[in-house]
ChimeraX commands (.cxc) that place a marker at each C-alpha (Angstrom):
marker #1 position 0.07,0.01,0.03 radius 0.5
marker #1 position 0.99,3.60,-0.06 radius 0.5
marker #1 position 0.43,6.34,2.52 radius 0.5
marker #1 position 1.16,9.95,2.57 radius 0.5
marker #1 position 0.58,12.26,5.54 radius 0.5
marker #1 position 1.28,15.87,6.65 radius 0.5
marker #1 position 1.99,17.05,10.22 radius 0.5
marker #1 position 3.37,19.97,12.11 radius 0.5
marker #1 position 6.50,19.70,14.17 radius 0.5
marker #1 position 6.06,20.13,17.91 radius 0.5
marker #1 position 9.78,20.92,18.47 radius 0.5
marker #1 position 11.40,24.34,18.12 radius 0.5
marker #1 position 13.60,24.14,15.13 radius 0.5
marker #1 position 17.36,24.47,15.82 radius 0.5
marker #1 position 20.10,25.82,13.63 radius 0.5
marker #1 position 20.53,23.55,10.54 radius 0.5
marker #1 position 23.58,21.15,10.60 radius 0.5
marker #1 position 24.73,19.47,7.36 radius 0.5
marker #1 position 21.60,20.71,5.61 radius 0.5
marker #1 position 19.19,19.23,8.12 radius 0.5
marker #1 position 17.51,20.40,11.21 radius 0.5
marker #1 position 18.93,18.15,14.12 radius 0.5
marker #1 position 15.49,16.83,15.19 radius 0.5
marker #1 position 14.76,15.84,11.60 radius 0.5
marker #1 position 18.22,14.22,11.31 radius 0.5
marker #1 position 17.37,12.02,14.22 radius 0.5
marker #1 position 13.95,11.10,12.70 radius 0.5
marker #1 position 15.68,10.30,9.46 radius 0.5
marker #1 position 18.26,8.04,11.02 radius 0.5
marker #1 position 15.57,6.05,12.93 radius 0.5
marker #1 position 13.29,5.89,9.97 radius 0.5
marker #1 position 15.98,4.63,7.69 radius 0.5
marker #1 position 16.90,1.84,10.06 radius 0.5
marker #1 position 13.25,0.85,10.87 radius 0.5
marker #1 position 12.00,1.21,7.30 radius 0.5
marker #1 position 14.84,-0.92,5.92 radius 0.5
marker #1 position 14.01,-3.61,8.57 radius 0.5
marker #1 position 10.30,-3.43,7.60 radius 0.5
marker #1 position 11.07,-3.28,3.84 radius 0.5
marker #1 position 9.39,0.11,3.60 radius 0.5
marker #1 position 10.40,2.72,1.06 radius 0.5
marker #1 position 9.53,6.40,0.66 radius 0.5
marker #1 position 10.51,10.09,1.23 radius 0.5
marker #1 position 10.35,12.84,3.62 radius 0.5
marker #1 position 10.28,16.63,3.31 radius 0.5
marker #1 position 10.53,19.02,6.18 radius 0.5
marker #1 position 10.03,22.73,5.73 radius 0.5
marker #1 position 8.09,25.61,7.32 radius 0.5
marker #1 position 7.89,23.53,10.56 radius 0.5
marker #1 position 5.88,20.95,8.69 radius 0.5
marker #1 position 6.44,17.34,7.47 radius 0.5
marker #1 position 5.30,15.67,4.25 radius 0.5
marker #1 position 6.08,11.99,4.28 radius 0.5
marker #1 position 5.33,9.25,1.76 radius 0.5
marker #1 position 5.53,5.43,2.48 radius 0.5
marker #1 position 5.19,2.33,0.39 radius 0.5
marker #1 position 5.29,-1.28,1.54 radius 0.5
marker #1 position 3.27,-4.18,2.85 radius 0.5
marker #1 position 0.09,-2.96,4.32 radius 0.5
marker #1 position 0.84,-4.22,7.91 radius 0.5
marker #1 position 4.29,-2.61,7.96 radius 0.5
marker #1 position 2.95,0.76,6.59 radius 0.5
marker #1 position 0.24,0.76,9.26 radius 0.5
marker #1 position 2.50,-0.10,12.07 radius 0.5
marker #1 position 4.83,2.76,11.09 radius 0.5
marker #1 position 2.05,5.15,10.70 radius 0.5
marker #1 position 0.64,4.07,14.16 radius 0.5
marker #1 position 4.04,4.93,15.70 radius 0.5
marker #1 position 4.10,8.41,13.91 radius 0.5
marker #1 position 0.60,9.15,15.17 radius 0.5
marker #1 position 1.90,8.53,18.75 radius 0.5
marker #1 position 5.19,10.40,18.26 radius 0.5
marker #1 position 5.21,13.60,20.24 radius 0.5
marker #1 position 7.29,15.32,17.65 radius 0.5
marker #1 position 4.20,15.57,15.37 radius 0.5
marker #1 position 0.80,17.20,15.79 radius 0.5
marker #1 position -2.20,17.88,13.59 radius 0.5
marker #1 position -1.43,14.79,11.62 radius 0.5
marker #1 position -3.43,14.54,8.38 radius 0.5
marker #1 position -3.62,11.52,6.21 radius 0.5
marker #1 position -3.43,12.67,2.58 radius 0.5
marker #1 position -3.29,9.29,0.75 radius 0.5
marker #1 position -3.97,5.79,1.93 radius 0.5
marker #1 position -4.58,3.22,-0.75 radius 0.5
marker #1 position -3.44,-0.07,-2.28 radius 0.5
marker #1 position -0.38,-0.03,-4.55 radius 0.5
marker #1 position 0.44,-2.63,-7.26 radius 0.5
marker #1 position 4.17,-2.19,-7.23 radius 0.5
marker #1 position 6.74,0.12,-5.53 radius 0.5
marker #1 position 7.77,3.31,-7.11 radius 0.5
marker #1 position 10.63,4.09,-4.71 radius 0.5
marker #1 position 12.66,0.92,-5.45 radius 0.5
marker #1 position 15.43,0.99,-2.80 radius 0.5
marker #1 position 15.08,4.12,-0.72 radius 0.5
marker #1 position 14.44,3.34,2.94 radius 0.5
marker #1 position 13.73,7.01,3.57 radius 0.5
marker #1 position 14.84,9.50,1.04 radius 0.5
marker #1 position 15.17,13.04,2.50 radius 0.5
marker #1 position 14.69,16.04,0.36 radius 0.5
marker #1 position 16.25,19.13,1.86 radius 0.5
marker #1 position 15.01,22.65,1.09 radius 0.5
marker #1 position 15.80,22.93,-2.62 radius 0.5
marker #1 position 15.10,24.83,-5.78 radius 0.5
marker #1 position 12.86,21.91,-6.76 radius 0.5
marker #1 position 10.56,22.44,-3.77 radius 0.5
marker #1 position 10.58,26.25,-4.22 radius 0.5
marker #1 position 9.72,25.80,-7.94 radius 0.5
marker #1 position 6.87,23.36,-6.97 radius 0.5
marker #1 position 5.42,25.97,-4.50 radius 0.5
marker #1 position 5.75,28.71,-7.12 radius 0.5
marker #1 position 4.23,26.61,-9.86 radius 0.5
marker #1 position 1.24,25.80,-7.51 radius 0.5
marker #1 position 0.77,29.41,-6.55 radius 0.5
marker #1 position 1.65,28.56,-2.94 radius 0.5
marker #1 position 3.34,31.04,-0.68 radius 0.5
marker #1 position 4.50,28.61,1.94 radius 0.5
marker #1 position 4.88,24.83,2.51 radius 0.5
marker #1 position 1.67,23.55,4.09 radius 0.5
marker #1 position 1.07,20.03,2.88 radius 0.5
marker #1 position -2.00,19.46,5.01 radius 0.5
marker #1 position -3.72,21.85,2.52 radius 0.5
marker #1 position -2.58,20.17,-0.58 radius 0.5
marker #1 position -5.05,18.95,-3.14 radius 0.5
marker #1 position -4.71,15.35,-4.26 radius 0.5
marker #1 position -3.01,16.56,-7.41 radius 0.5
marker #1 position -0.50,18.60,-5.33 radius 0.5
marker #1 position 0.20,15.44,-3.17 radius 0.5
marker #1 position 0.94,13.39,-6.36 radius 0.5
marker #1 position 3.19,16.26,-7.62 radius 0.5
marker #1 position 4.99,16.36,-4.25 radius 0.5
marker #1 position 5.43,12.62,-4.23 radius 0.5
marker #1 position 6.95,12.87,-7.77 radius 0.5
marker #1 position 9.24,15.66,-6.68 radius 0.5
marker #1 position 10.50,13.63,-3.81 radius 0.5
marker #1 position 10.93,10.57,-6.05 radius 0.5
marker #1 position 12.87,12.60,-8.65 radius 0.5
marker #1 position 14.76,15.11,-6.50 radius 0.5
marker #1 position 18.45,15.64,-7.11 radius 0.5
marker #1 position 20.58,12.72,-5.84 radius 0.5
marker #1 position 23.58,14.92,-5.25 radius 0.5
marker #1 position 21.89,16.83,-2.42 radius 0.5
marker #1 position 23.52,16.37,1.00 radius 0.5
marker #1 position 21.32,13.89,2.78 radius 0.5
marker #1 position 19.39,12.58,-0.30 radius 0.5
marker #1 position 21.58,9.51,-0.39 radius 0.5
marker #1 position 20.39,6.32,-1.96 radius 0.5
marker #1 position 20.69,3.25,0.13 radius 0.5
marker #1 position 23.19,0.74,-0.90 radius 0.5
marker #1 position 21.16,-2.40,-1.32 radius 0.5
marker #1 position 23.90,-4.44,0.40 radius 0.5
marker #1 position 23.69,-2.31,3.55 radius 0.5
marker #1 position 20.08,-1.14,3.54 radius 0.5
marker #1 position 19.77,-1.89,7.29 radius 0.5
marker #1 position 22.68,0.26,8.29 radius 0.5
marker #1 position 22.14,3.80,9.67 radius 0.5
marker #1 position 24.09,6.42,7.74 radius 0.5
marker #1 position 27.39,7.49,9.38 radius 0.5
marker #1 position 27.78,11.29,9.35 radius 0.5
marker #1 position 30.67,13.15,10.86 radius 0.5
marker #1 position 30.29,16.89,11.53 radius 0.5
marker #1 position 32.94,19.21,10.06 radius 0.5
marker #1 position 34.31,19.83,13.62 radius 0.5
marker #1 position 34.70,16.03,14.21 radius 0.5
marker #1 position 36.52,15.72,10.86 radius 0.5
marker #1 position 38.74,18.60,11.72 radius 0.5
marker #1 position 39.46,17.11,15.12 radius 0.5
marker #1 position 40.25,13.73,13.64 radius 0.5
marker #1 position 42.68,15.34,11.06 radius 0.5
marker #1 position 44.42,17.30,13.83 radius 0.5
marker #1 position 44.69,14.23,16.01 radius 0.5
marker #1 position 46.18,12.37,13.13 radius 0.5
marker #1 position 48.78,15.06,12.42 radius 0.5
marker #1 position 49.78,15.18,16.11 radius 0.5
marker #1 position 50.03,11.39,16.22 radius 0.5
marker #1 position 52.22,11.25,13.04 radius 0.5
marker #1 position 54.41,14.14,14.51 radius 0.5
marker #1 position 54.85,12.22,17.73 radius 0.5
marker #1 position 55.74,9.06,15.92 radius 0.5
marker #1 position 58.40,10.93,13.82 radius 0.5
marker #1 position 59.84,12.66,16.90 radius 0.5
marker #1 position 59.80,9.37,18.86 radius 0.5
marker #1 position 61.44,7.62,16.00 radius 0.5
marker #1 position 64.31,10.08,15.78 radius 0.5
marker #1 position 65.10,9.55,19.45 radius 0.5
marker #1 position 65.64,5.87,19.10 radius 0.5
marker link #1:1,2 radius 0.2
marker link #1:2,3 radius 0.2
marker link #1:3,4 radius 0.2
marker link #1:4,5 radius 0.2
marker link #1:5,6 radius 0.2
marker link #1:6,7 radius 0.2
marker link #1:7,8 radius 0.2
marker link #1:8,9 radius 0.2
marker link #1:9,10 radius 0.2
marker link #1:10,11 radius 0.2
marker link #1:11,12 radius 0.2
marker link #1:12,13 radius 0.2
marker link #1:13,14 radius 0.2
marker link #1:14,15 radius 0.2
marker link #1:15,16 radius 0.2
marker link #1:16,17 radius 0.2
marker link #1:17,18 radius 0.2
marker link #1:18,19 radius 0.2
marker link #1:19,20 radius 0.2
marker link #1:20,21 radius 0.2
marker link #1:21,22 radius 0.2
marker link #1:22,23 radius 0.2
marker link #1:23,24 radius 0.2
marker link #1:24,25 radius 0.2
marker link #1:25,26 radius 0.2
marker link #1:26,27 radius 0.2
marker link #1:27,28 radius 0.2
marker link #1:28,29 radius 0.2
marker link #1:29,30 radius 0.2
marker link #1:30,31 radius 0.2
marker link #1:31,32 radius 0.2
marker link #1:32,33 radius 0.2
marker link #1:33,34 radius 0.2
marker link #1:34,35 radius 0.2
marker link #1:35,36 radius 0.2
marker link #1:36,37 radius 0.2
marker link #1:37,38 radius 0.2
marker link #1:38,39 radius 0.2
marker link #1:39,40 radius 0.2
marker link #1:40,41 radius 0.2
marker link #1:41,42 radius 0.2
marker link #1:42,43 radius 0.2
marker link #1:43,44 radius 0.2
marker link #1:44,45 radius 0.2
marker link #1:45,46 radius 0.2
marker link #1:46,47 radius 0.2
marker link #1:47,48 radius 0.2
marker link #1:48,49 radius 0.2
marker link #1:49,50 radius 0.2
marker link #1:50,51 radius 0.2
marker link #1:51,52 radius 0.2
marker link #1:52,53 radius 0.2
marker link #1:53,54 radius 0.2
marker link #1:54,55 radius 0.2
marker link #1:55,56 radius 0.2
marker link #1:56,57 radius 0.2
marker link #1:57,58 radius 0.2
marker link #1:58,59 radius 0.2
marker link #1:59,60 radius 0.2
marker link #1:60,61 radius 0.2
marker link #1:61,62 radius 0.2
marker link #1:62,63 radius 0.2
marker link #1:63,64 radius 0.2
marker link #1:64,65 radius 0.2
marker link #1:65,66 radius 0.2
marker link #1:66,67 radius 0.2
marker link #1:67,68 radius 0.2
marker link #1:68,69 radius 0.2
marker link #1:69,70 radius 0.2
marker link #1:70,71 radius 0.2
marker link #1:71,72 radius 0.2
marker link #1:72,73 radius 0.2
marker link #1:73,74 radius 0.2
marker link #1:74,75 radius 0.2
marker link #1:75,76 radius 0.2
marker link #1:76,77 radius 0.2
marker link #1:77,78 radius 0.2
marker link #1:78,79 radius 0.2
marker link #1:79,80 radius 0.2
marker link #1:80,81 radius 0.2
marker link #1:81,82 radius 0.2
marker link #1:82,83 radius 0.2
marker link #1:83,84 radius 0.2
marker link #1:84,85 radius 0.2
marker link #1:85,86 radius 0.2
marker link #1:86,87 radius 0.2
marker link #1:87,88 radius 0.2
marker link #1:88,89 radius 0.2
marker link #1:89,90 radius 0.2
marker link #1:90,91 radius 0.2
marker link #1:91,92 radius 0.2
marker link #1:92,93 radius 0.2
marker link #1:93,94 radius 0.2
marker link #1:94,95 radius 0.2
marker link #1:95,96 radius 0.2
marker link #1:96,97 radius 0.2
marker link #1:97,98 radius 0.2
marker link #1:98,99 radius 0.2
marker link #1:99,100 radius 0.2
marker link #1:100,101 radius 0.2
marker link #1:101,102 radius 0.2
marker link #1:102,103 radius 0.2
marker link #1:103,104 radius 0.2
marker link #1:104,105 radius 0.2
marker link #1:105,106 radius 0.2
marker link #1:106,107 radius 0.2
marker link #1:107,108 radius 0.2
marker link #1:108,109 radius 0.2
marker link #1:109,110 radius 0.2
marker link #1:110,111 radius 0.2
marker link #1:111,112 radius 0.2
marker link #1:112,113 radius 0.2
marker link #1:113,114 radius 0.2
marker link #1:114,115 radius 0.2
marker link #1:115,116 radius 0.2
marker link #1:116,117 radius 0.2
marker link #1:117,118 radius 0.2
marker link #1:118,119 radius 0.2
marker link #1:119,120 radius 0.2
marker link #1:120,121 radius 0.2
marker link #1:121,122 radius 0.2
marker link #1:122,123 radius 0.2
marker link #1:123,124 radius 0.2
marker link #1:124,125 radius 0.2
marker link #1:125,126 radius 0.2
marker link #1:126,127 radius 0.2
marker link #1:127,128 radius 0.2
marker link #1:128,129 radius 0.2
marker link #1:129,130 radius 0.2
marker link #1:130,131 radius 0.2
marker link #1:131,132 radius 0.2
marker link #1:132,133 radius 0.2
marker link #1:133,134 radius 0.2
marker link #1:134,135 radius 0.2
marker link #1:135,136 radius 0.2
marker link #1:136,137 radius 0.2
marker link #1:137,138 radius 0.2
marker link #1:138,139 radius 0.2
marker link #1:139,140 radius 0.2
marker link #1:140,141 radius 0.2
marker link #1:141,142 radius 0.2
marker link #1:142,143 radius 0.2
marker link #1:143,144 radius 0.2
marker link #1:144,145 radius 0.2
marker link #1:145,146 radius 0.2
marker link #1:146,147 radius 0.2
marker link #1:147,148 radius 0.2
marker link #1:148,149 radius 0.2
marker link #1:149,150 radius 0.2
marker link #1:150,151 radius 0.2
marker link #1:151,152 radius 0.2
marker link #1:152,153 radius 0.2
marker link #1:153,154 radius 0.2
marker link #1:154,155 radius 0.2
marker link #1:155,156 radius 0.2
marker link #1:156,157 radius 0.2
marker link #1:157,158 radius 0.2
marker link #1:158,159 radius 0.2
marker link #1:159,160 radius 0.2
marker link #1:160,161 radius 0.2
marker link #1:161,162 radius 0.2
marker link #1:162,163 radius 0.2
marker link #1:163,164 radius 0.2
marker link #1:164,165 radius 0.2
marker link #1:165,166 radius 0.2
marker link #1:166,167 radius 0.2
marker link #1:167,168 radius 0.2
marker link #1:168,169 radius 0.2
marker link #1:169,170 radius 0.2
marker link #1:170,171 radius 0.2
marker link #1:171,172 radius 0.2
marker link #1:172,173 radius 0.2
marker link #1:173,174 radius 0.2
marker link #1:174,175 radius 0.2
marker link #1:175,176 radius 0.2
marker link #1:176,177 radius 0.2
marker link #1:177,178 radius 0.2
marker link #1:178,179 radius 0.2
marker link #1:179,180 radius 0.2
marker link #1:180,181 radius 0.2
marker link #1:181,182 radius 0.2
marker link #1:182,183 radius 0.2
marker link #1:183,184 radius 0.2
marker link #1:184,185 radius 0.2
view
C-alpha cells in the first residue's frame, strides 16, 4: 500500500547542521533503520515546521509505522493525505529519502501558487506532484543519499565538520609524535 501524511513539528527548530535540522536528522536515522528492517520505502520533506512523508510497503508494515508516527510527540495535527493499495513500488530502494529545502521544492510551490509549504492543505493533485518531486529530486543533495542495497539496514554514518577537523588534527599530532619518537631511538 501507499500512504502520505502531513504534520506539524512540535519541536522548536534548531540551527541546521549538514543541511538538516537536528531533530529531523534523528527522525531520518531512525526511519531509515526501521524502514529498511520493515522493507518500507519512501521519502520525507521538512520545511516551514511541517512534514510531508510518503511510505510504500506491505500494508501491515505501513500501518505499524504510521501508528508509531501518530503517537510520536514530535508531530501534531497529523493529516492522512493518501492511503490506498499499490500494485508495485515506485521508490525501489530508498528506505527513507530526504529532500532538503531545494530549488525543486521552491519551484513546486511557485508553480502551484503557494506562498509557503503547508502539505495539510494540498489537493490530491498537489500530493501526487509532491510525491513525484521527492521521488525525482536531485541525488547529489547532502542527505538525499540512495541506500546501498547491500547495507540497507545500516544507519548512515555522518561526521560533523568539527569532528573531521578534530580527527585530522589528532592524526597530524600522532604522526608528528611518531616521527619525533622515531628520531630519538
